N, C-alpha and C positions, 0 to 999 in steps of 0.2 A: 695618533690615528684614531684611537678609540674615542677621544673627545670629539673629534670632527664627525665621526660616525654617529655618535650620540646626538650631536646637534642636528645632523642631517635627519636622523630618525624623528627627533622632536619636531623639526620643520614639516616633515611628511605627515606626522600625526595632526599637527595644527592645520595644515592645508586640507587634509582629509576631513577633519572636524568642521572647518569652515565651509567646504563644499557640501558636506552633509547638512549643516544648518541652513545654508542657502537653498538647497534642494527641499528641505522640510518647509522652509518659509514659502517657497514657490508653490509647493503642494497645498499648503494651508490657504494661500491666496486663491488658488484654483478651486478648492473645495468651497470656500466662501462665495466665490463667484457663481459656482454651480448651484449652491443653496439659494442664493438670492434670485437667480434666474428661475429656479423651480418654484419658489414662493410667488414670484410675479406671474408665472404661468398658471399656477393654481388660482390665484386671485382673479386673473382674467377669465379663466374657465368658470369660476363661481359667478362672476359678474354676468357672463353670457348666459349661464343657466338661469340666473335670477331674471334677466331680461326676457328670456323665452317663457318662463313660467308666469311672469307678470303679464305678458301679452296674452297667454292662454287664459289666465284668470279674467283679464279685462274682457276678452271675447265671451267667456262664459257668463260674466255678469251682464254684459250688454244683451246677450240672447235671453238670459233669465229675466232681465228688465222687460224685454219685448213680450215674453210669455205672460208675466203678471199684468202688464198693461192690456194685452189682448184679452185675458180672462176678465179683467175689470170692465172692459168695454162690452164683452159678451154678457156679463151679469147685468150691467147697467142697461143694455138694450132689451134683455129678457124680462126686466122688471120683477115679476112675481115668481119666476122659476126658482125652485129650491136648489140648494147646493148639490143635493143628491142627484137631481135631474141633469146636472152638468157633467156627469161622469164621462159621457161620450165625447164632450168637448175636450176634457183633460186628456183623454186617450189619444185624440187626434193631434193635439198640441205636442204631446210627448213623442208620438211617432215621427213628427217632423223636425225634431231638434237633434243637434249633434253634440250638445253639451252632456257631460257626465251627470245626468239627472238622477237624483235619489228618489224624489217624489214631488208631487204637486198636492197642495192642501188648500181647501176652501174653508174659511172660518167665518160664517155669518155671526155677527155679534161677538167675535173674538173666540168662538168655540169651534174646533174643527168638526165639520159635518160631512165632508167628502174628501177622499184620499185616492190618489192614483200613484202607483199601482195598488191593487188590493192587498198585496203583501204587507203594506204599511198600515193596515187597518187598526193596529194598536194605538195609533194617534187619534182615532175618533174620540170625540168628547174632550180632547185636551184643550185647556184654556191657555191661549197664547200669551195672556198677560200674567201668567202664574209666576214666572221668574223675573226678579227685579231688573236684571240687565236687559232682558228682552222687552220688558214693559217700557223702559225708557226709550228704546228704539222705536217701539210701536207708537208711543205718544208723539215722538218727533215726527214720524211718518204721517200721523193723523193731522198734526198742526200744520205741517208743510204741504200736505196734499201731494206727497211724493213717495217714491219707493225708498226703501232702506235695506241695507245689507247687514245682517247680524251673524256673528260667529267668529271663529268656528265653534260649532255645536256638536257634541257627541250624541249620536243616535242610539236608540235602544239596541240596534244590531251591532253596535261597537264601532261604526265608521264615523268619520268627521264630515260635517257638511257646513256650507254657508247658506243661510236663509235669505232669500230675496223676497221682501214683502211689499205689498202695495195696498193701500186702503181703497175700498170700493164704495163709491157713493152712488146712490140712486137719485135721479132728478124727478121731483114731483111737480105738480101744477104750481105755477107762479115761479118756476125756475128755482125752487128751493132744493137744497141737498139734504139727504139723510144718509147716515152711515149704514151700509149693508153689512160690512165686515172686512175681511182681508183675503187677498189671493196670495199664496205663498208658493215659492219654488225653492226646493232644497237641492243644492248643487254639491256633488261629492268633491271633497277637498283632495287634491293630489297628495300622494304619500310624502312628497318632499316637504309639505307644509305641516304634516302631522306633528304633534308634540312628542318629543323623545321620552322614552320611559325612564 
């Protein structure tokens, strides 16, 4: 009897161990499935966030392009008006925009002469060709007669911006062009795109 009881006990232990291992295996498969679904969900969430932020940036760049082109037309039509005299135009443009505007800069001959808002007056006198990376973008903009987007750039206030620049040409007699300078719009970069520390 003792031998058969021992065998029965061994069978029970083996069956219990098998059930335990099968349960553990099922639990592992379920955890793996949950983990995979969670990763896929996070990826999809990140993809949707990227699409939303890309759309917002595209809208900001489009509106920034409109602003610099409008400023270029205003300067071209005013001919002899100085950059400082266009402060009211910059103020009107800034008040009508919905983009996260940091500042508007007018740079005749590449040197900032007018800034909106006045809080950014530390930029006055800044040579926009001073930094090599910006210089290349500005040269491209000049050669292509088109706007360029530069950045992200760290501001003196510690924020990050994208600069949208447009060369401004004056038309003289005989339909000749002469470079006046550049109209610049600095758009604040959303925190999601800021460089991690």
